[in-house]
N, C-alpha and C positions, 0 to 999 in steps of 0.2 A: 170240630174245626177245619177250616180250609188247609189243604195239604201244603198250598203255595206261601200261606200264612205261617205255617209252622217249618217250611223249608227254610224262608228268609229269616227267622228267628235262628235258627240252627246255624245258617251260614254266618250270620253276625257273631256267635259265641264261638265259632270255628276259628277266631283268629286270637291267636296266645295272648296279645296285649288286652283285646276286649274281655277275654275270659275272666283275666285277671281282675280288670276293673268291675267287672258283673260279680264276679265271686267277692269282692270288697264290698259293694254295695248290699249286697243281700245279706252280709254281717251286721250292717247298719241299721237295719228292720224299716220300721213302718216311718219312722223319724228321717230318714235317709241322711246323708254327711254332705258336707259341702266339697265342692269341687277343687279347692284348693287344699283340703285333708288329703283327699284321694293321691292328687299330685304329689304331695311332700311323702306319702307313705309308699308309693309304689314309683317316685323318681320318673315319673313321665313328663316329658316337655307340654307345655301349657297346649302349643297348638296341637301336637300329636293326640292329647288328651281329648281336647274338644273335638277333634274328628272321630275318636271312637265313640263318645259319648254321644256324638250326632247319630253316629249308626245304629247304637244301641236303641235310641230314643225312635228313629225310624221303621225299627222293626218292632217297636210297641213293648219292649220289655223294660224300658225305664220312662220315668216322667221327671219333668224339673220343674222345680219352683223358685222364686226368688223372694230373700228376706232382705229387703233394703239393698246392699249392695253384695250380697253373698248369693251364690247359686248353688242350690242344693239338688243332688240325683236321689230319686228313691225307684227302688224296683216296682215293677207292676206284677205283684205275687200272681194274680189272677191269670195274667199271661204265662208265667213262668209254670204255674200248674198246669194250664191247658197244654204247654208244649209237654210235660212230663207225663201228663194223661194220655196225650196221644201216642206215645212211645209205649205206653204200658197197656193201653184199652184192649188190646187182642194179645196179650201175654199167655203163651202156652194153650192156646185155643185149640189148635190142632192137636194136642195130645188127649183130646177128649173122646 
């Protein structure tokens, strides 16, 4: 995967609030979680939460879906796995 894409993902996860949001979204699994539930659980103001969710989405770490009036956030697990794999791909290769 392109190092620029990985760097953007890591940059977005480097903010404490975004990392907390992302960690909560990971816990929700493939079904995702309603934005309102995240707001209540993490006690983040709506406009702030919206900004951080937008940042995570622009990095490709999450996607959103609307069901009626409810907006859900779901982690892009393949993207998360790509970021983790990038960091681990060459682990300990110099020790051989």
